[in-house]
VEXKOL-98869 format. One record per residue (C-alpha): residue number from 0; residue in three letters; x, y, z. Coordinates in steps of 0.02 Angstrom, whole numbers. Example, Ala and Ser with C-alpha at 12.3 -4.5 7.8 and 13.67 -1.06 7.14 Angstrom:
     n   res     east    north       up
     0   Ala      615     -225      390
     1   Ser      684      -53      357
***
This chain:
     n   res     east    north       up
     0   Unk        0        0        0
     1   Unk      136      124       48
     2   Unk      239       80     -105
     3   Unk       92      111     -220
     4   Unk       61      283     -143
     5   Unk      246      324     -161
     6   Unk      247      267     -344
     7   Unk       91      369     -377
     8   Unk      168      526     -299
     9   Unk      331      503     -393
    10   Unk      237      470     -555
    11   Unk      135      628     -535
    12   Unk      295      726     -503
    13   Unk      377      655     -658
    14   Unk      221      688     -761
    15   Unk      209      868     -700
    16   Unk      393      904     -736
    17   Unk      381      823     -908
    18   Unk      227      923     -953
    19   Unk      317     1084     -904
    20   Unk      464     1038    -1017
    21   Unk      343      994    -1158
    22   Unk      256     1162    -1134
    23   Unk      420     1255    -1155
    24   Unk      508     1150    -1288
    25   Unk      366     1064    -1380
    26   Unk      394      911    -1488
    27   Unk      568      872    -1553
    28   Unk      595      921    -1734
    29   Unk      619      736    -1777
    30   Unk      434      706    -1738
    31   Unk      369      858    -1831
    32   Unk      330      867    -2016
    33   Unk      441     1017    -2046
    34   Unk      604     1047    -2134
    35   Unk      736      959    -2028
    36   Unk      887     1035    -2114
    37   Unk      998     1139    -2002
    38   Unk     1071     1294    -2079
    39   Unk     1258     1260    -2097
    40   Unk     1303     1444    -2109
    41   Unk     1250     1482    -1931
    42   Unk     1334     1366    -1804
    43   Unk     1253     1456    -1656
    44   Unk     1078     1420    -1723
    45   Unk     1127     1238    -1757
    46   Unk     1191     1221    -1580
    47   Unk     1034     1295    -1503
    48   Unk      920     1185    -1610
    49   Unk     1019     1031    -1558
    50   Unk      998     1068    -1372
    51   Unk      815     1114    -1392
    52   Unk      786      944    -1474
    53   Unk      879      857    -1333
    54   Unk      774      951    -1204
    55   Unk      615      899    -1297
    56   Unk      666      716    -1296
    57   Unk      704      724    -1110
    58   Unk      531      798    -1079
    59   Unk      446      658    -1175
    60   Unk      547      527    -1081
    61   Unk      501      603     -913
    62   Unk      316      605     -963
    63   Unk      329      421    -1013
    64   Unk      413      374     -847
    65   Unk      280      471     -753
    66   Unk      137      382     -842
    67   Unk      217      212     -811
    68   Unk      243      253     -626
    69   Unk       63      310     -607
    70   Unk       -3      152     -690
    71   Unk      110       43     -582
    72   Unk       54      137     -426
    73   Unk     -129      110     -467
    74   Unk     -112      -76     -500
***
């Protein structure tokens, strides 16, 4: 019983944090139907797009972990 409550609380925390990251960063460019080419003439823009994509993937992973923890806590 106590473990399920702990998993539920941790899962809600992960879900909340992941949703906040998703709100800021959105979907990674690899999952969007947009032009994925990075402009080679501007290395600063390329660098920022790379880290924004990484941040987006981290947000999706945290949401996924949160959902799994919530499901496991409810079972």
